[in-house]
C-alpha positions in Angstrom: -12.2 -31.0 -6.0 -9.3 -33.2 -5.6 -6.1 -31.9 -4.4 -2.7 -33.8 -5.6 0.3 -32.4 -4.4 4.2 -33.3 -5.3 6.9 -32.7 -3.4 8.0 -28.7 -3.8 10.8 -26.7 -2.8 11.5 -26.5 1.2 13.3 -23.0 0.7 10.3 -20.9 -0.3 8.1 -20.8 3.1 4.8 -19.5 2.7 3.0 -19.7 -0.4 4.7 -19.1 -3.6 3.2 -19.1 -7.2 5.6 -20.4 -9.9 5.0 -21.6 -13.1 2.6 -24.6 -13.3 1.7 -24.3 -9.3 2.0 -22.6 -6.1 4.3 -24.4 -3.7 3.8 -24.3 -0.1 6.3 -24.6 2.9 5.7 -24.5 6.7 8.2 -24.9 9.6 7.3 -27.4 12.4 9.7 -29.3 14.2 7.4 -31.2 16.4 4.7 -31.9 14.2 3.8 -35.5 12.8 1.9 -34.7 9.6 0.6 -31.3 8.2 -2.8 -31.1 5.8 -3.3 -28.1 3.3 -6.7 -27.4 3.1 -8.5 -25.0 0.1 -11.3 -23.0 0.7 -13.9 -21.1 -1.8 -12.9 -17.8 -2.9 -14.7 -16.2 0.0 -12.9 -18.6 2.6 -16.3 -19.7 3.9 -16.2 -23.4 2.2 -13.6 -26.0 2.2 -13.1 -27.2 -1.4 -9.9 -29.8 -1.0 -7.5 -30.9 1.6 -4.3 -33.1 1.5 -0.8 -33.5 3.1 2.2 -31.9 2.7 3.8 -34.9 1.0 7.5 -34.0 1.9 9.6 -33.2 4.9 13.4 -31.4 5.1 14.4 -31.1 8.1 12.2 -29.4 10.0 9.8 -27.9 6.8 7.2 -29.7 5.8 6.4 -29.2 1.6 4.3 -29.4 -1.3 3.7 -28.0 -4.7 0.3 -27.9 -5.9 -0.2 -28.2 -9.6 -2.9 -25.8 -11.7 -3.4 -23.8 -8.7 -2.8 -20.1 -8.9 -3.3 -16.5 -7.3 -6.2 -16.0 -5.4 -6.1 -19.8 -4.0 -7.9 -19.4 -0.1 -5.9 -22.1 2.2 -5.1 -22.7 5.8 -3.1 -25.5 8.0 -4.1 -28.0 10.0 -0.8 -29.6 12.0 -1.2 -33.2 13.7 1.0 -33.7 16.9 1.0 -34.8 20.4 -1.2 -32.2 22.6 0.7 -32.3 25.9 0.8 -28.9 27.6 3.4 -30.4 30.1 6.0 -30.9 27.5 5.2 -27.3 25.3 3.1 -29.2 22.7 -0.6 -27.7 21.5 -1.2 -29.4 18.4 -5.0 -29.7 17.6 -5.6 -30.6 13.5 -9.7 -29.2 14.7 -8.0 -25.8 14.5 -7.5 -24.1 10.9 -4.1 -22.2 11.3 -2.9 -19.5 9.3 0.1 -19.6 7.6 3.0 -17.3 9.7 4.3 -16.6 6.0 0.6 -15.3 4.7 1.0 -12.4 2.2 -2.8 -11.6 2.4 -5.6 -12.5 4.4 -9.4 -13.6 3.2 -12.6 -13.6 5.5 -13.9 -11.7 8.6 -12.6 -13.6 12.2 -15.4 -13.5 14.7 -14.5 -14.9 18.5 -16.0 -18.0 19.6 -15.0 -21.0 21.6 -13.9 -22.8 18.9 -10.7 -20.7 18.5 -9.2 -22.7 21.5 -7.0 -25.5 21.9 -8.3 -26.5 25.1 -12.3 -26.9 26.0 -12.9 -23.1 26.7 -15.6 -23.5 28.9 -13.5 -25.6 31.3 -10.9 -22.4 31.8 -8.1 -25.3 32.3 -5.8 -24.9 29.4 -4.2 -28.3 30.7 -7.4 -30.1 30.4 -8.7 -32.3 27.3 -8.4 -30.7 23.8 -11.6 -29.0 22.1 -12.5 -30.9 19.0 -14.8 -27.9 17.5 -13.6 -26.7 14.3 -12.9 -23.1 13.9 -12.6 -22.6 9.9 -15.8 -20.9 9.6 -14.9 -17.9 11.7 -11.0 -17.6 11.2 -9.1 -15.8 9.0 -7.5 -17.9 6.2 -4.2 -17.0 4.2 -4.4 -15.9 0.2 -1.7 -16.7 -2.5 -0.6 -13.4 -3.7 0.6 -12.6 -7.3 4.4 -12.0 -6.9 3.5 -8.7 -9.5 1.1 -7.2 -7.1 4.3 -7.1 -4.6 7.0 -6.1 -7.1 9.6 -4.4 -5.2 9.4 -0.4 -4.7 12.5 1.5 -5.7 14.1 2.7 -2.3 13.5 6.2 -1.1 16.8 7.8 -0.7 18.1 7.2 2.9 17.3 10.2 5.0 20.1 11.1 7.2 19.5 10.8 11.1 20.5 14.2 11.8 17.9 15.8 9.5 15.1 13.0 10.5 12.0 14.8 12.8 9.9 12.1 13.6 5.9 12.3 13.7 4.1 9.5 15.6 0.5 8.8 13.9 -2.3 6.1 14.2 -3.5 5.5 10.5 -7.1 5.5 11.6 -7.0 7.9 14.2 -5.3 10.9 12.3 -7.8 10.2 9.0 -11.2 9.5 10.6 -12.4 13.3 11.1 -10.0 14.7 8.4 -12.5 17.1 6.3 -11.8 16.9 3.0 -11.9 13.4 3.0 -15.2 11.1 1.9 -16.9 9.0 4.7 -15.5 5.8 2.5 -11.3 7.2 2.7 -11.3 8.2 6.3 -9.6 5.6 8.8 -7.8 3.9 5.5 -4.2 3.8 3.6 -6.3 6.1 0.8 -7.2 8.4 3.4 -3.3 8.9 4.5 -2.0 9.1 1.3 -4.3 11.7 0.2 -3.2 14.9 -0.8 -5.0 16.6 2.3 -3.3 14.3 4.8 0.4 14.9 3.2 -0.4 18.9 2.3 -0.9 19.1 6.2 2.1 16.9 7.3 4.3 18.6 4.6 3.4 21.9 5.9 3.9 20.7 9.5 7.6 20.3 8.6 8.2 16.6 9.5 10.5 14.4 7.8 9.3 11.0 9.1 5.6 9.4 9.6 6.0 6.8 12.3 2.6 4.5 11.9 1.2 2.8 14.9 1.4 -1.0 13.8 -0.4 -1.8 10.8 0.5 -6.0 10.4 -2.6 -7.8 10.3 -4.1 -7.9 14.0 -7.5 -9.1 15.8 -9.3 -7.4 18.5 -8.8 -9.0 21.8 -11.8 -11.1 23.0 -11.8 -9.3 26.7 -12.4 -6.2 25.0 -14.9 -7.0 22.3 -17.5 -8.7 24.9 -17.1 -4.8 26.4 -18.1 -3.5 23.0 -14.3 -2.0 22.4 -11.4 -2.7 20.3 -7.7 -2.8 20.2 -7.7 0.3 18.5 -3.5 0.7 19.0 -3.0 -2.8 16.5 -0.5 -4.2 19.3 -2.0 -7.8 19.1 -0.5 -9.0 15.6 -1.6 -12.0 13.5 0.1 -12.0 10.6 3.5 -10.2 10.3 3.2 -10.0 6.3 -0.2 -8.6 5.8 -1.4 -5.0 5.8 -4.8 -4.7 8.2 -7.6 -5.0 6.3 -9.7 -2.7 7.7 -7.8 -0.1 6.9 -8.4 -0.1 3.2 -11.3 0.4 1.1 -10.4 -2.3 -1.2 -7.4 -4.1 -1.6 -4.9 -3.8 1.3 -1.6 -3.9 -0.4 -2.5 -1.9 -3.4 -3.3 0.8 -1.0 -1.0 0.5 1.6 2.3 0.4 -1.3 0.3 3.7 -2.8 0.2 5.5 0.6 4.0 5.1 0.8 4.7 5.9 -2.5 2.6 9.2 -2.1 4.6 10.1 0.8 8.0 9.2 -0.9 6.4 11.7 -3.9 6.4 14.3 -0.9 9.6 13.5 0.5 8.1 12.1 3.9 9.8 9.0 5.2 7.5 6.5 6.6 8.6 4.0 9.7 6.3 1.4 10.8 6.0 0.4 14.6 6.4 -4.0 15.0 5.4 -5.9 17.3 7.3 -9.0 17.1 7.6 -9.4 20.6 3.9 -11.5 21.3 1.2 -12.3 19.2 -2.5 -11.9 19.2 -2.3 -15.8 20.8 -1.7 -14.0 24.3 -1.1 -16.5 27.4 -1.8 -19.8 27.8 -5.7 -19.3 28.1 -5.5 -17.7 24.4 -6.8 -19.0 21.3 -4.9 -21.2 18.6 -4.4 -19.5 15.2 -1.2 -19.8 13.9 2.2 -20.1 15.7 0.9 -22.0 19.0 -0.9 -24.7 16.4 2.2 -24.9 14.2 4.4 -25.3 16.9 4.3 -23.9 20.3 7.3 -24.8 21.6 9.3 -23.3 18.8 7.5 -19.8 18.1 7.4 -18.6 22.3 9.9 -19.0 25.3 8.7 -21.5 27.3 9.1 -21.5 31.5 11.9 -24.0 31.7 10.9 -24.9 34.8 6.9 -25.6 33.5 6.9 -26.0 30.0 3.4 -25.8 29.9 3.6 -22.1 31.0 5.5 -19.0 28.8 8.6 -16.8 29.7 6.2 -13.8 29.8 9.1 -11.0 28.7 6.6 -9.0 26.9 4.0 -8.8 29.6 1.3 -9.5 27.3 1.0 -13.1 28.2 3.6 -14.9 25.9 7.0 -13.7 24.4 7.7 -15.0 20.5 11.1 -17.0 20.9 13.5 -15.2 18.4 16.3 -16.7 19.5 15.0 -20.2 17.8 17.0 -19.7 14.2 13.3 -20.2 12.3 11.9 -17.6 14.3 14.4 -14.9 13.4 14.3 -15.9 10.1 10.8 -14.9 10.4 11.0 -11.6 11.5 13.9 -10.6 9.4 11.9 -11.9 6.2 9.0 -10.2 7.6 11.0 -6.9 7.4 12.9 -7.4 4.4 9.1 -7.8 3.1 8.0 -4.8 4.4 11.1 -2.7 2.7 11.3 -4.1 -0.6 7.2 -4.9 -1.4 6.0 -1.4 0.6 9.2 0.8 0.9 9.2 1.6 4.1 12.1 3.0 5.7 12.5 2.0 9.0 10.6 0.4 11.9 10.3 1.0 15.7 10.5 -2.1 17.4 8.1 -2.5 20.7 9.5 -4.2 23.8 12.6 -4.6 21.8 14.9 -6.1 24.6 12.9 -9.7 23.9 14.5 -9.7 20.5 18.1 -9.9 21.9 17.6 -12.3 25.0 19.6 -15.5 25.2 18.1 -18.7 27.1 18.9 -17.0 30.7 16.8 -14.3 29.6 19.7 -12.1 29.5 20.1 -9.2 27.0 22.9 -8.8 24.5 23.8 -6.4 21.9 25.7 -9.3 19.9 22.6 -11.3 20.0 22.2 -13.5 16.9 18.9 -11.8 15.9 20.6 -8.0 15.8 23.4 -10.0 13.8 21.2 -11.2 11.5 19.6 -7.8 10.7 23.2 -6.3 10.3 24.1 -8.8 7.7 20.8 -8.7 5.7 21.6 -6.2 2.6 18.1 -5.9 2.3 17.9 -4.0 5.6 20.8 -1.8 5.1 20.4 2.0 5.8 16.9 0.9 7.2 16.5 3.1 10.3 16.0 0.8 13.6 14.5 2.3 16.6 14.1 0.3 20.1 11.6 0.5 22.7 14.2 -0.4 25.7 12.4 -1.8 28.2 10.6 -5.1 29.1 8.2 -6.2 31.2 10.4 -8.5 33.6 12.0 -5.1 34.6 14.7 -5.0 31.8 15.5 -1.4 30.7 18.2 -1.0 28.0 18.1 2.4 26.5 21.5 2.9 24.7 22.6 -0.7 24.8 21.4 -1.8 21.3 23.6 -2.0 18.7 25.3 0.8 17.1 23.2 1.6 14.3 20.1 1.4 16.7 18.4 4.3 18.1 16.4 3.8 21.2 13.3 6.2 22.6 14.2 7.9 25.7 11.8 7.5 28.2 14.5 8.6 30.6 15.1 12.3 28.6 11.0 12.3 28.3 10.8 12.0 32.2 13.4 14.5 32.7 11.7 17.0 30.6 8.7 16.9 32.2 9.8 16.6 35.7 12.0 19.8 35.3 9.0 21.9 33.6 7.0 21.0 36.2 9.0 22.4 38.8 10.5 19.1 40.9 13.8 20.1 42.4 17.1 18.2 41.6 16.4 18.3 38.1 18.6 20.3 36.5 21.1 17.9 35.8 18.8 15.6 34.3 17.3 17.9 32.4 20.5 19.2 31.1 21.5 15.7 30.0 18.5 15.1 27.9 19.4 18.5 25.8 22.6 17.1 25.7 21.1 13.8 23.8 21.7 11.9 26.7 25.7 11.0 26.6 25.9 8.9 29.8 23.6 6.7 28.2 24.4 6.8 24.3 28.1 8.6 23.9 29.6 6.6 26.7 28.1 3.3 25.3 29.8 4.6 21.4 26.7 5.7 19.9 25.9 8.6 18.1 23.7 11.6 19.8 21.1 10.7 17.0 20.4 7.5 18.5 18.4 9.5 21.1 15.1 9.5 20.0 13.5 12.4 22.0 9.9 12.7 22.9 7.9 14.2 25.4 4.5 12.3 24.9 3.3 9.1 22.5 0.7 6.9 21.9 1.3 5.4 25.4 0.4 7.8 28.1 -0.8 11.3 28.1 -0.8 13.7 25.3 1.0 16.5 25.9 -2.4 18.7 26.7 -3.5 16.2 29.2 0.1 16.3 31.0 -0.3 19.9 31.4 -4.5 19.2 32.4 -4.5 16.0 34.7 -2.7 15.3 38.0 -4.4 11.7 37.6 -5.5 9.4 35.2 -8.9 8.6 34.3 -9.4 5.6 32.4 -12.4 4.4 33.2 -13.8 3.9 29.6 -11.5 1.2 29.4 -13.7 -1.0 31.5 -10.6 -2.2 33.9 -12.1 0.1 36.9 -8.9 2.6 36.5 -6.6 0.2 37.3 -4.5 0.1 34.1 -2.4 2.8 32.6 0.7 4.2 34.6 0.8 5.9 37.4 3.7 8.3 36.9 3.1 10.6 34.2 4.7 13.5 35.8 1.8 15.8 35.0 0.4 18.8 36.9 -3.0 20.0 36.5 -2.0 23.6 37.8 -5.0 23.8 40.1 -7.9 22.3 38.2 -8.3 18.6 37.3 -9.2 18.7 34.0 -11.0 21.6 31.5 -11.4 25.0 33.4 -12.7 28.4 32.7 -9.7 30.3 34.4 -7.8 31.8 32.0 -4.6 32.4 33.8 -4.5 28.6 34.4 -5.4 27.8 30.5 -2.6 30.0 29.6 0.2 29.0 32.2 -1.1 25.2 30.8 0.1 26.5 27.1 3.2 28.3 28.2 4.1 24.6 30.2 3.2 22.3 27.1 5.2 24.9 24.8 8.4 24.5 27.4 8.1 20.7 27.2 7.6 20.8 23.3 10.6 23.0 22.4 12.9 21.2 25.0 12.6 18.2 22.7 13.0 19.9 19.7 15.7 22.1 20.9 17.8 18.9 22.4 20.7 17.1 20.4 19.4 13.9 19.3 16.3 12.9 17.3 12.8 14.5 18.2 9.8 12.8 17.9 6.1 14.6 17.7 3.1 12.5 18.7 0.1 13.8 16.3 -2.5 16.2 17.5 0.3 17.6 20.3 0.7 20.0 17.7 -2.9 21.5 18.1 -4.0 20.7 21.5 -5.6 17.0 21.3 -6.9 15.8 24.5 -7.6 12.5 25.6 -9.8 13.8 28.6 -7.2 12.1 31.2 -7.5 8.6 29.4 -3.7 7.8 29.5 -3.9 4.4 28.0 -6.4 4.8 25.3 -5.3 1.5 23.2 -9.2 0.4 23.4 -10.6 3.9 22.4 -11.6 3.5 18.8 -13.2 6.7 19.4 -13.1 10.8 19.9 -11.0 9.9 22.5 -8.3 9.2 19.9 -9.0 10.5 17.0 -7.8 13.7 16.1 -10.2 16.8 16.1 -9.3 18.4 13.2 -11.7 21.5 14.5 -9.0 21.9 17.2 -6.5 24.3 14.7 -9.2 26.8 13.9 -9.8 27.2 18.1 -8.0 30.6 19.2 -5.4 28.2 21.3 -5.2 25.4 18.5 -4.2 27.8 16.1 -1.7 29.5 18.5 -0.2 25.9 19.2 0.2 25.0 15.9 1.7 28.1 14.6 4.3 28.1 17.6 4.9 24.2 16.4 6.0 25.2 12.7 8.6 27.8 14.1 10.2 25.4 16.7 10.5 23.1 14.0 12.1 25.5 11.2 14.3 26.7 14.0 15.3 23.4 14.9 16.1 22.8 11.4 18.4 26.1 11.0 20.3 25.5 14.6 20.7 21.9 13.7 21.6 22.2 10.2 25.2 23.5 10.9 26.5 21.6 13.9 29.6 19.2 12.9 29.1 15.5 14.0 30.4 14.8 17.4 29.1 14.4 20.9 27.7 17.2 22.7 29.1 17.3 26.8 26.7 16.7 29.6 26.7 19.1 32.6 29.9 19.4 34.3 31.9 18.5 31.3 34.0 20.7 29.5 34.0 20.1 25.8 33.2 22.7 23.0 30.0 21.8 21.9 27.9 23.3 24.9 28.5 25.5 27.4 26.5 25.8 30.7 25.9 29.2 32.2 24.2 30.6 34.9 21.8 33.2 35.8 25.0 34.6 37.3 26.6 35.3 33.8 29.4 32.4 34.9 29.7 28.8 33.7 28.0 26.3 36.0 30.0 24.7 38.8 29.5 21.6 40.3 28.0 23.4 43.2 25.6 25.1 40.7 24.7 21.5 39.3 24.7 19.8 42.7 22.4 22.4 44.0 19.0 20.8 44.2 17.0 24.5 44.0 18.9 25.3 40.1 15.8 25.8 38.4 17.4 28.6 35.9 20.4 28.2 33.6 21.4 28.5 29.9 23.3 26.5 27.0 25.5 27.9 24.6 25.3 25.7 21.6 28.6 26.0 19.4 30.3 26.9 17.1 27.7 28.6 15.7 26.1 30.4 18.8 22.7 29.8 20.0 21.6 30.2 23.5 18.8 29.3 25.1 17.7 30.3 28.5 15.5 28.1 31.2 13.6 28.9 34.0 11.3 26.4 35.7 11.0 28.4 38.8 8.0 30.0 40.1 9.7 33.5 40.2 11.1 35.6 37.3 14.8 35.8 37.4 17.2 38.5 36.7 19.4 36.9 34.2 23.2 38.3 33.0 23.4 36.8 29.4 26.5 35.0 28.3 29.3 37.0 26.2 28.6 36.8 22.5 32.2 37.3 21.7 31.3 39.8 18.5 27.7 41.2 18.1 24.3 40.9 20.1 21.7 38.3 21.0 19.1 38.2 18.9 15.7 36.5 20.2 14.6 33.9 18.0 11.7 32.1 19.7 10.1 32.6 23.4 7.7 30.5 25.3 6.0 33.5 27.2 4.3 34.6 24.2 4.1 32.8 21.2 2.6 35.8 19.1 5.1 38.6 20.0 7.6 38.9 17.5 10.6 38.2 18.4 13.1 39.4 15.3 13.7 43.0 16.8 14.6 41.9 20.8 18.4 42.1 20.7 20.3 42.0 23.7 24.4 42.4 24.6 26.1 40.0 26.2 26.5 40.6 29.8 23.3 42.6 30.0 20.6 41.4 32.8 17.6 40.7 31.2 14.1 39.7 32.8 13.8 35.8 32.5 9.8 35.4 33.3 8.9 32.3 35.6 8.3 28.7 33.5 9.9 30.1 30.1 12.3 29.3 27.5 13.5 32.0 25.4 16.1 31.0 22.3 18.7 33.9 20.9 21.0 33.7 18.1 24.5 35.1 17.8 23.8 37.8 15.4 27.4 39.2 14.5 26.2 42.1 12.2 25.6 44.4 14.7 26.4 45.7 18.1 25.1 47.3 21.1 26.1 48.5 24.5 25.1 46.8 27.4 21.8 48.7 28.1 20.3 46.6 24.9 16.7 46.9 24.6 13.9 45.8 27.5 12.5 42.2 27.7 
């Protein structure tokens, strides 16, 4: 096949199907020549190549008459191979278009994917001349009809948002009502069985772990493992092909539309901080070979090395205008063509760094997102730490929310029984006003959780005092060492019924603390039924039963109890927070009307109470509606004098001491002394329809 190209449109990056052919445009500031290479429909055989004939600024472009949808292609970019200058051009490596909307073929690891001679282990040595075209993924020209913009799902208010973090494959791999082909796919996730379960649970928002096209790390593949979580992105516009029965585009779109039809929002975890090309020893698959010095942040003292903010070897350079535009276009693509309602940004500080690696909420990337009309009303959530030691909870722009790791740790430590945690725990309940309100952000900006994909699931927080990550093949060195967990006397499973019941109560305490706090609650998939990872707190490489949801759990005694309690808790959350006015709740020691903090003695908490490191029992009254929550994290039962009700009585709405016992007939008067069991949380609502004496009913 003879491929003749004419000058194209430099303003349409990627491959754009138009009248009479396809426009190709690629950014490369330091390249000196760009070859377009065409392949057979299965991606196995090269059929033509030609240079992009025109360049405008840093955009190389060309128009190919008569080409159409389904054309399979890649690029070879010529330029200097000077690691000391940050340039790693190697035309022997076929490169994936960063703007590709679909991919063809199957990726297979081999030394041919590395720009340097892999066997030498020297990335500063001579370039490698082996061709990788046979074993890499190629881009595919997509018919715009397949990506027709979807109608926007109505923006759900933050106040109503209840997030459920799940893995597209792990959630469905063992879902009984699915066929074998549907398991682990977008089709399975969009099935009636999956959506029925989520709707019955009561959550409002599905947050997917990454579904951008990714590849598995070589060191994992060599051990027979996979990068299950997917934080190893190759393409920011393509749904991961292994999650599809057939066409990933159609199936991902159908899943989102099915979710929207059930009034569920869909968010996605996105990884714009690093790519699958990794550190300087990594492969040359796309960005590195197109323009390494532009796409990645380099160490200004040694341009052969990367400024690693991500902790994954290299950091995408969101400070570069072209890279920033790529990220914004990717976000807009997923909003328009897939209907996504929000994004959680992995290691988000990397997006707001200046040349001196200082973080600023005024960074150009944040302004670009703010100004893009396609991203209006889209939920934006930051993971606020980076691997360089930065931690910026509350420091993102006003329209951004943050995963609140400080609240997570405070909840875990308070219920574990750690001393001097009452103040931090109370702040977590109030939506961390010190982190958000004091920086001009609404309380909903605090995304509260007790467990997420990274770390122990909720059950393991009560079952293991130490990580057990040997299955990851790193001699238990990987994963964090500060989970603030406890095994309550026995490491792992136990037949001791007393320990088992205590663990369940503690799990209920932590779960209730999340859903009864101001802010936006998030639940990790499976925590509502007691999923375990066997003590693995870094299961990123476990594409197996360690990570998959065990759908037998809801039929077990404890699983059924946990699920019923979670549903009750979610319903209570919706009832409690439906009537709260806009505003900022007050933290411990502050005198504002939203929360009144009461001591076990029936008095308002004093500064002395808050500063007492032994304080482990107190109460919060949420106004103006009147909800009372009692907390006892101590090892002893407490005689608690209830706060006054004004008129009416306190009616019990929920207790973690006994999730099976009905609570609707349990009432007490203000000023009455009740027994608050050890390690227990109880919720009361103010009932003005009746009154009783101070003797009330027993508890």
